[in-house]
N, C-alpha and C positions, 0 to 999 in steps of 0.2 A: 433172079427174083420171080421167075415164072412159076415156081413150085408153091408159092404162097399167095393166095388170092387177095390177101390184105396188103400186098405191096405192088399191085398192078392196077391199071385202070384209074378210077377216081379214088382208090385207096392209096395210090402211090404218093410218096412225099414230094413236096416242092423243094427246089434247091436253094431258093433265096427269098429274102423279104421283098416287099413291094409297097410303094406309095404312089397313088395316082389321084389327081384332082380332075381328071377328064373322064366323065361317065355319061353314057347315053341312057335315055329314059323313054320308055313307051308308056303312054297314059299320063296320069296326073297324080303326083305325090301329095297326100293330104298335108295341108299347111300346118296343122297342129303337131306333126311329128317332128320333134326337136330332140335329137339324141343320137346314140350309136347302137346299131344292132351288132352285137359282138358274138362271136362264135369261136369255139376252140376244139381242137382234136389232135391226135398224134401226127407227128411229122418226123419219123425216126431217122436217125443219122447212122449210116453204115450198118443196117440191121442184117442179122443172119437169117435168111429166109427159111431155114429148116426149123428154127425154134422161135422166131419172132411172133408174138401175139399182138393182135390189133390193139389191145388196150394199153400197150406199152409204147415207149418211144417218146422222144422230146416233143413238147407241145408247140403248136403254132396257133396264134389268135388272129382272127380276121375281124375287121370292123368297118361297117358302112355308116357314114355320118350323114344325117338328114337334117335340114332346117329350112323353114320358109318355103316349103314345096320344092326344094332342090336337093339333089344328091351332091354333097360337097366334096367328099373324098372317100377313098377306100384304102385301108392299111392291112398288111399282113406282117406279123412279127413273130419271130421265135420267142418262146418263153425260156429265158436263159436258165440252163442247168449246167452241170459240169461238162457234159458232152458238147453242148452248144458253145460254151466258152472255149474249149480245146479246139473244136473244129474251125472256128472262125477267129481264133486268136484274140479273144475279147477279155476285158478285165473281169476278174472273178466277181461273182455276185456277192453283194454284202448281205449282212443279216446273219442270224444264228443258224446253226445246223442242228436239227432235232436229233434226239437220241434214237429215234425210230427210223431215220432216213434210210431209204432203199436206193441202191445204185447211185446214179448221178444227181438225185434230187428231182427227178422228172415230175412235172406238173402239166396235165394235158386234158382234163376232163370237164371242167366247168369254169365259167367266168361270171362274176356278179359284182354288184356294188353294195356296200354296207357302211354305215357310219362315215359317209363321205369319201370312202376309199374303194378302189377297184382291186379285186382279188382274183387271181387264177387259182383253181382248186383241183385237188386230187385226193384220193382215199388211200388208206393202208399205211400211212406213216409219214409221208413227205409233207413238209410245211407249205402253207399257202405262199404265193408270190404276189407281192403288191405291184401294181402296174400304174403308169400314168395315163393321161387322157389320150395320148398317141398310141397306147398299148405297148409302150416300151417297158422292160423290166426295171423296177426300182430296187427291190430287195426281197429276200425271204423274210417271213415274219412269224413270230410266235405270239402275236397279239399282245405286245408289250410284256412278255413273260408270263402271261396268264394261261397260255395253252399248255395243258399237261403233257400231251404227246403230239400226234399228228392231227389231221382234221378230216373232213368229209368232202366228197364231191357234191353232196346234195343237202346242204343246210336248208331248212324251211323257215320262211319268214312268217311270223305271227302278225297278222294285220292289226290286231288289237293292242299288242304290247310293243311292237317294233323290235322284238327279239328274234334271234335266229336259234333254231333247234337243230341239232345234228347228232347222228349216230356214228361213232368213230370206232374203227377196228384196226388191228395190226396183226401180221403173222407172228408177232412175238407175244401176243396177249391171249389170254383165255377169258376175256370179257368183252362186252360191248359197252362203250362209254357214251352216256348221254351228256351232251354239252349244251349249255345255253349261253349265247353271246348277246350282251346287252346292246342298247342302241348307241353306245359309245364305242363299240367294237371290242369289248373286253369280256373274257369268260367270267360269268357270275354263278355258274353251277356246273359241277362235274360229278357224275354218279357212275360207278363201275358196276355193271350188271354181269355176274358170272354166267358163262355158257359152257356146256360140256365139251364142245369142240372148238375149232378155230375157223368159224364161217366167214365167207365173203359177205360183207354187209354194204350193199351199194347205196341204199336209200332208207328213208324212215318216213314217219307221218306224225302229225299232231291233231288232236281234237281239243275241245274246250277243257276236258278233264285229264287227257292222257297224252303221254309220249308213246308212240307205237314202234316197237322193235320187231325185226324179222330175223329169226334164227332158222336158216334154211339149209338144205343139204348140199350146198357147194362149199366144200371145206378144204383146208390145207392138206395136201397129200405128199408125203415124203417121197414116194416112188416117182411121182411126176417131177418133183424137184431134183432128185438124183439123176433123172433121165436128161436133165439139162434144159427143160422147157422154161420159158421166161415167166409164165404165169402158173405157179404150182398149185392150182386149185382144181378140184375134180368133183364130179357128181357122185354122191354117196347116199342113195335113197334110204338106206337103213338108218341113217342118222335121224331121220324124221324131219318134220317141218312144223313150226309153231309161231304164233303171234304173241308178242309180249305187250301187255298194257301196264305201263308205269305211270302212276299218278304224277301229274306235272311237277309237283313239289315233293314227291315221295322218295323213300329210300329204296335201295336195290331189293331188299327182302319183300317189298310191297308189290313187286311185279306179279301179275297173274298171267299164266301161260295157257294158250288155247291152240290145240292141235288142228292142223289141216292136212290134206293129202299132200304127199311129197311133190314139190314143185320148186321153181325158182322165180323170183321177182326182182328185176332190176329197178322198175319204176312204178310207184303208185300214181294214180290220177289224183285222188283226194281221199280224205277220211273225215267223218263227223259222227255225232251222236244224234239219234232221233228223239222224239219226245218221250219215248218209253225208256230211254237210257241204252238202247241197243247201239253198239258201235258198228258203223257201216264203213267198209273199206273197199274202194275200187282200185284194182291193180291190173297191170299187164302180166298175166300168168303164163309162164313157160312150163311145159310138162317135164322138162329136164334141161340141163345145161352143163356143158363141158364134160360130157360122158366119154366120147371118143375123140372129138376134135380138140386138139391142144393149141389151136392157133386163133380161134375166134368163136363167137356165139352163134353157131350155125344149127344147133340142135334144140328142138322143142319150140315150135312156132309160138309167138306171143298172141294171146287173145285177151279181150277185156272181160274180167270176172268181178263179181261182187262177193265179199265176205261179210256176213252179218253175225256179230258176236252177241249172243243173248245176254241181257242183264240179269236174267233169272237163273239160268243154269250154266252159263259160260260156254255153251256149245256153239260151234261155228256152222252156219248154214252157207253153203257155197253155191253160187249160180253163175252161169255163163251169160254175159250180156250180149255178146256178138261173136260170130265165128270168123270175122275178118282178121287177117294177119296185120298186126299193128305194133307200134312201139313209140317211145318218146311222148307220153301224154303230158299235156299242159292244160291249165285252166286260167280263168280270170283270178289272179292271185289274191284279190281282196276276199275270195271265198275259201282260202286255205283253212282247213280245220272246221269248216261250216257246211251246212246243207247247201247244195249247189245244183245247178241244172245242166250246164254245158261243159263239154270236154273236147279237146282237139288233139289229134294224133297224126303221125306219119303212117301211111299204109305201105305194105310190102307184098311182093310176090312170094310164092312158096320158096324161092331160092334166096331169100333174105336180101332182095334188092328193093329199095324204097321206090315207090311209083306214084304217090299221091298224098293228099291231105284229107282228113275226115273229121267231121263235126258230129258229136253226139248230143242229142237232147235226151237226157236221162229221165225226164218227166213224161214226155209224150212217147218216148221209145223210137222216135224218128231219127234219121241221120242223113247227112248229105256229104258228097265227095267232090273234091276238085282234083282232076287228073287229066293229063293230055297224052297218056300212053306210057308204056314201060320204058321208053327211051329217056324219059325225063324223071329224075328223082327229086323228091322234096324232103328236106331234112326237118328236124324238130321245129314245129311251129311255135311262135312266141306271140302271146296275146297282149295288146296294149289298149287299155280302155280309152274311149273317146272322151274329150272334154265334156263335162256335164252329162255323162251317160246316165240314162234312166233305167236301162235294163242290163242284166248280167252279161249278155253277149253283144252289147253295144260298144264295138271297138274294132280294132284292126288286127289282122292276123298276118304276121311276117314270117317268111321262110326263105332260107338259102336253097337254091335248086342247082341241079347239074344235068346238062343235056349231053348224053353220050354221043349223039349224032354230030355235034360240033365241038365236043370236048371243052365246054365252057360253062360258066355258072352265072346265075342271075339271083337277084332277090325279088320275090314277089310280095306285093301288098294286097291282101284280100279284105273285103268288108266281112267281118266275122259274123254278121247277121245272115249273110247269103254267100257262103264261100263257093258254091257251085256256079255262081255268076262269073267267076274268074277274076283275074287281077284288075284292080283299079289302076295299078302302076307296076311296071317291071323295070328294075334298074339292072342294066347289063354290065357285068363286071369284066375287067380286062383279062382275067384268066380264071381257071377253075378253082373252086374251093373244095379240098378233099373231104370225103365223108369223115365226119368226126362225131362228136358227142353232143355237147350242150352249149347253150348261150342264153343271153338275156338282153333286154333293152336297157341300156345304161343312160 
């Protein structure tokens, strides 16, 4: 496995599940935090290091449970797919198999709660997996038969309607599907928007008027597929890059497309419309992705950019907000689709190693960083508003971390108003949590 950087160090998979109720804490956990900080990422079983891509492999979820100022327990659980079932001789997972299922039905990218249920999510065709409070797998789900195909790793919650909006793609489709999931957990809108190629569509955005699609030049590549690589998508700048504005209740033919310089975006920070009707989109922009590297996202560092789509002529004005290397942007999610002030990200070295957390004040232009050196990595930050918060940044910022000097992980809790002050509490976990993708406060 030494030939593949995504199978060694803190990328290396864990061999088993874990449950512990013995956790040590430095500092004081805020009394009001009552829930589970859940996180998910790949934990591949018997991968081939010559072809294994970091984005693939069976999922594992990790959950830290807090209540009454105490760290109650920590769980790590495999997200059951066919490979997990075979490896550990487990009962086959129940629920439907989608027509677009890839491989063993891997789900490894995000975990969230909606309509009273907890779902592990992935993109490109595999169905969500419902999980219980202990993060054990319950079943695959097609949302009671309402899901037309697969789902997305990044549905976005509309704080005004309680709906989820998602952009769904599949290597078998030549369209991007806009889905709306109602507050009962059922699909109430599905619109197929044709695109000329078969792009990888990791994320999307919403504003008051629009659902925002990204049609970018990382597309399905037959030669990569025939060469045996597990993720057959490749950088094709000649394909072009464009932003689609679909009216929230509009038909596919009503999308307006707006060209930008070729780039790739995994994650937007937020989008909104200003008083003039200009659509403002803040994204982590990569100059390229999957050009030469077939095993992971090592090409084209991520920087924070702003795209402004004029309401008068439809042209896009692009500006760089910061030259720091960042990824995994999060905000106070009550501001999704609305004008906002603060954003939070993980910072990275030039070698794509996470090493800190950063807070942006997009009104003043100021920022602040929490970091203790390149030996300690901080994964995607999650914002939790304080009770009776009066300001947008009045809340807690939680992040899983990894210290390579001791090969172990913590969860840090920062006051989001002053992250550079350092943690108000650190919960020390019994073993490392591998670098993964996303999570939420459940």
